[in-house]
C-alpha positions, 0 to 999 in steps of 0.5 A, spaced: 537 523 409 534 520 415 539 518 421 539 511 423 536 508 430 541 510 436 543 504 439 542 502 446 549 500 450 548 496 455 554 493 460 555 485 459 552 480 464 556 480 470 558 472 472 554 472 477 547 473 473 548 467 470 542 464 472 536 470 469 531 465 475 535 467 480 535 475 478 528 475 478 527 471 485 531 476 487 528 482 484 521 479 486 523 478 494 525 486 494 519 487 491 514 483 495 519 486 502 517 493 500 510 491 498 509 489 504 512 494 508 507 499 505 501 495 506 503 494 513 503 502 513 496 502 510 493 497 515 496 501 521 492 508 517 486 504 516 485 501 522 486 508 526 481 511 521 476 505 522 476 506 530 475 513 529 469 513 525 466 507 529 467 513 535 463 518 532 458 513 530 457 511 538 457 519 539 451 519 533 447 514 536 448 516 544 445 523 541 440 520 538 438 516 543 438 522 548 434 527 544 428 521 543 428 520 550 428 527 551 422 528 546 418 522 549 419 524 556 
């Protein structure tokens, strides 16, 4: 015979969590804060990478101009 499904025992709600909307607000605010921190970290990495690419593009264009100038003269 199959055994009955196991029931999950969950703790009773606390009196401060009477309003589920309030709990959702708190959860969303904490999630927003962590996402904002994560975005700030990624933005600093992105800026650093963007400027590195920009420097490489300037070096390549400078070298291309120098090569073109040397080939003509």
